[in-house]
Wavefront OBJ file of the C-alpha trace (Angstrom):
o trace
v -10.244 -6.570 -14.014
v -8.035 -9.508 -14.936
v -4.969 -10.739 -13.084
v -1.657 -10.065 -14.784
v -0.183 -13.581 -14.777
v -1.808 -15.803 -12.194
v -0.216 -19.244 -12.018
v -0.236 -22.196 -9.680
v 3.482 -22.876 -10.166
v 5.656 -21.740 -7.240
v 8.595 -21.533 -9.666
v 6.937 -19.176 -12.166
v 9.160 -16.179 -12.791
v 7.867 -12.778 -11.702
v 7.563 -10.166 -14.417
v 8.945 -6.635 -14.017
v 6.360 -4.027 -13.114
v 5.288 -1.650 -15.897
v 7.360 1.514 -16.142
v 5.316 3.584 -18.610
v 3.500 5.665 -15.995
v 4.112 8.914 -14.120
v 1.601 9.136 -11.253
v 0.663 6.566 -8.617
v -1.640 6.567 -5.616
v -1.195 4.160 -2.698
v -4.345 3.405 -0.685
v -4.014 1.265 2.457
v -5.711 0.782 5.800
v -3.141 1.797 8.408
v 0.077 3.677 9.106
v 2.938 1.179 8.529
v 1.074 -0.898 5.886
v 3.172 0.532 3.060
v 6.381 0.397 5.062
v 5.898 -3.302 5.753
v 4.662 -3.840 2.210
v 6.389 -1.934 -0.566
v 8.318 1.197 0.434
v 11.539 0.003 -1.256
v 9.651 0.038 -4.552
v 8.174 3.451 -3.785
v 11.640 4.836 -3.031
v 13.022 3.571 -6.343
v 10.067 4.985 -8.263
v 10.515 8.382 -6.617
v 14.204 8.261 -7.543
v 13.080 7.844 -11.156
v 11.071 11.068 -10.939
v 7.606 9.582 -10.555
v 4.879 11.148 -8.411
v 3.330 9.090 -5.609
v 0.771 10.057 -2.970
v -0.440 8.113 0.072
v -4.022 7.763 1.304
v -4.735 5.900 4.548
v -8.191 4.806 5.573
v -7.419 5.145 9.313
v -4.890 6.796 11.602
v -4.024 3.471 13.207
v -5.420 4.586 16.548
v -6.230 1.033 17.719
v -2.807 -0.346 16.846
v -0.885 0.092 20.114
v -2.310 -1.797 23.068
v -0.581 0.374 25.672
v -1.840 3.672 24.235
v -5.426 4.891 24.168
v -6.718 5.707 20.659
v -6.835 9.455 21.398
v -3.090 9.379 22.024
v -2.096 6.706 19.528
v -3.870 8.253 16.527
v -1.935 11.555 16.432
v 1.319 9.743 17.253
v 0.903 7.266 14.429
v -0.077 10.024 12.016
v 3.196 11.810 12.799
v 5.138 8.596 12.354
v 3.429 7.970 9.010
v 4.252 11.415 7.676
v 7.894 10.941 8.694
v 8.026 7.491 7.124
v 6.571 8.816 3.861
v 9.127 11.629 3.804
v 11.932 9.073 4.185
v 11.120 7.674 0.727
v 10.338 11.054 -0.825
v 6.527 11.119 -0.531
v 5.086 14.430 0.686
v 1.346 13.990 -0.004
v -0.236 11.957 2.824
v -4.002 11.965 3.450
v -6.200 10.250 6.032
v -9.819 9.271 5.420
v -10.644 8.895 9.143
v -12.395 5.568 9.039
v -12.246 3.850 12.421
v -9.220 1.636 12.931
v -10.092 -2.015 13.422
v -13.673 -1.688 12.195
v -13.255 -0.496 8.604
v -16.237 -1.728 6.615
v -16.266 -2.528 2.921
v -19.139 -0.594 1.405
v -20.378 2.508 -0.359
v -18.795 5.002 2.035
v -15.332 3.505 1.676
v -15.632 3.125 -2.091
v -16.764 6.754 -2.377
v -13.857 8.046 -0.290
v -11.294 6.108 -2.307
v -12.917 7.078 -5.619
v -12.712 10.714 -4.519
v -9.009 10.299 -3.740
v -8.433 8.734 -7.156
v -10.203 11.648 -8.822
v -8.085 14.114 -6.803
v -4.745 12.518 -7.624
v -5.549 11.045 -11.061
v -3.081 8.135 -10.956
v -2.210 5.687 -13.693
v -1.085 3.111 -11.114
v -3.119 2.375 -7.995
v -1.300 0.556 -5.178
v -2.992 -1.222 -2.289
v -2.320 -4.011 0.211
v -3.350 -7.651 0.208
v -7.140 -7.990 0.013
v -7.135 -11.797 0.146
v -8.302 -13.771 3.175
v -4.778 -14.936 4.021
v -1.139 -13.918 3.631
v 1.238 -16.114 1.658
v 2.160 -18.007 4.820
v -1.477 -18.980 5.321
v -1.885 -16.598 8.258
v -5.361 -15.017 8.369
v -5.537 -11.444 7.077
v -7.264 -8.653 9.028
v -10.696 -7.260 8.096
v -9.330 -3.734 7.575
v -6.809 -4.891 4.966
v -9.406 -6.985 3.171
v -11.974 -4.179 3.120
v -9.624 -1.448 1.936
v -7.912 -3.604 -0.682
v -11.219 -4.784 -2.120
v -12.660 -1.255 -2.087
v -9.575 0.105 -3.850
v -10.002 -2.418 -6.668
v -13.635 -1.411 -7.063
v -12.988 2.320 -6.711
v -10.550 2.213 -9.635
v -13.614 1.706 -11.845
v -15.962 3.860 -9.739
v -13.693 6.873 -10.214
v -14.189 6.826 -13.966
v -17.977 6.454 -14.027
v -19.791 9.791 -13.845
v -23.028 8.088 -12.811
v -21.468 6.498 -9.717
v -21.067 9.004 -6.877
v -22.251 11.979 -8.990
v -21.967 14.125 -5.857
v -18.196 14.067 -6.326
v -18.579 16.161 -9.478
v -20.309 18.792 -7.349
v -17.055 18.932 -5.356
v -15.204 19.598 -8.622
v -13.793 16.064 -8.654
v -14.152 15.142 -12.302
v -14.283 11.470 -13.333
v -10.901 9.826 -13.875
v -10.773 6.704 -16.003
v -6.992 6.703 -16.238
v -6.131 3.950 -13.746
v -4.393 1.359 -15.916
v -3.242 -1.056 -13.225
v -3.886 -1.930 -9.605
v -0.842 -3.381 -7.831
v -1.569 -5.407 -4.686
v 1.422 -5.543 -2.346
v 2.049 -8.586 -0.118
v -0.422 -10.685 -2.085
v -0.141 -14.460 -1.684
v -0.388 -14.632 -5.502
v 2.365 -12.296 -6.767
v 2.773 -11.903 -10.519
v 5.189 -8.939 -10.846
v 8.097 -7.435 -8.940
v 10.425 -4.452 -8.522
v 14.055 -4.760 -7.500
v 14.353 -3.802 -3.843
v 18.061 -3.019 -3.638
v 17.894 0.563 -4.982
v 15.383 1.676 -2.373
v 16.320 -0.685 0.436
v 18.130 1.730 2.762
v 15.375 4.310 2.390
v 12.842 1.571 3.133
v 14.703 0.691 6.342
v 14.630 4.311 7.460
v 10.977 4.598 6.465
v 9.844 1.611 8.536
v 12.062 2.743 11.403
v 10.007 5.949 11.671
v 7.229 3.792 13.153
v 9.346 3.462 16.280
v 6.543 3.641 18.838
v 4.620 0.933 17.002
v 7.701 -1.287 16.616
v 8.700 -0.882 20.260
v 5.211 -1.971 21.305
v 5.374 -4.909 18.913
v 8.817 -6.321 19.685
v 11.541 -6.280 22.349
v 14.171 -6.424 19.611
v 16.214 -3.300 18.870
v 14.073 -1.349 16.355
v 16.781 -0.972 13.722
v 17.791 -4.622 14.008
v 14.140 -5.657 13.757
v 13.491 -3.379 10.782
v 16.538 -4.427 8.792
v 15.935 -8.136 9.483
v 12.260 -7.936 8.518
v 12.898 -6.130 5.238
v 15.853 -8.348 4.337
v 13.693 -11.429 4.857
v 10.627 -10.077 3.075
v 12.485 -8.788 0.005
v 14.496 -12.002 -0.218
v 11.487 -14.308 -0.029
v 10.778 -14.287 -3.782
v 14.273 -13.461 -5.085
v 14.628 -16.884 -6.749
v 11.676 -15.951 -8.953
v 13.206 -12.591 -9.935
v 16.700 -13.279 -11.148
v 18.114 -13.825 -7.674
v 17.597 -10.166 -6.789
v 15.777 -8.911 -3.670
v 12.291 -7.935 -4.742
v 9.125 -6.143 -3.737
v 6.321 -8.252 -5.188
v 2.846 -7.363 -6.364
v -0.214 -9.057 -7.787
v -0.896 -6.837 -10.794
v -4.391 -6.317 -12.193
v -4.889 -4.581 -15.538
v -7.909 -2.579 -16.591
l 1 2 3 4 5 6 7 8 9 10 11 12 13 14 15 16 17 18 19 20 21 22 23 24 25 26 27 28 29 30 31 32 33 34 35 36 37 38 39 40 41 42 43 44 45 46 47 48 49 50 51 52 53 54 55 56 57 58 59 60 61 62 63 64 65 66 67 68 69 70 71 72 73 74 75 76 77 78 79 80 81 82 83 84 85 86 87 88 89 90 91 92 93 94 95 96 97 98 99 100 101 102 103 104 105 106 107 108 109 110 111 112 113 114 115 116 117 118 119 120 121 122 123 124 125 126 127 128 129 130 131 132 133 134 135 136 137 138 139 140 141 142 143 144 145 146 147 148 149 150 151 152 153 154 155 156 157 158 159 160 161 162 163 164 165 166 167 168 169 170 171 172 173 174 175 176 177 178 179 180 181 182 183 184 185 186 187 188 189 190 191 192 193 194 195 196 197 198 199 200 201 202 203 204 205 206 207 208 209 210 211 212 213 214 215 216 217 218 219 220 221 222 223 224 225 226 227 228 229 230 231 232 233 234 235 236 237 238 239 240 241 242 243 244 245 246 247 248 249 250 251 252
């Protein structure tokens, strides 16, 4: 794959995301990854009549320090399904890799390739697979592993000789992924206006109430609205002054 418009200039303008597609699949590590990353874009795409499904590698069971994984996992699954519904997404799947110890490798690539073959997207969405976030803060191993595996699985899904056992499950090869969009990348190249889907994005992130309450003492709605206002405004100067959800776009 090649990056869409990688540049070293901090002032380089972000290009609009492609619009000539109908189906997308979002593959991330944890419940809340999409809500912190790109749900305003998802909401606007759903408003346009596009089809989007979510696949999560884990149930986020290690994400709340005060709750044991056996309790946190089902709770965070419920919160994720509610948050997806808030932006109009009804298809939510979990791959049941272990939260906090997701490993990049054949098993993860196979599971994501299978999901791609099931949903047959033109656009594949994932979260930052780079070592750091834009602020220079170190990324987590789960995000890195899932993002990297999603990039690789976009090609795996179309090769009948890779994971031939998937064909035995009636999952035919799919070579129709045209782009992979990496949300929250430190090297964004493209963007979607965030204003159309902003209120739905606020409600979507707010569904992760138990996680937010464990994370911050701030009122959850105040926290949610502040975070999304800041994050969608961060690159607005590079996108016509409009609040934006940004992506690093790779073309196939």
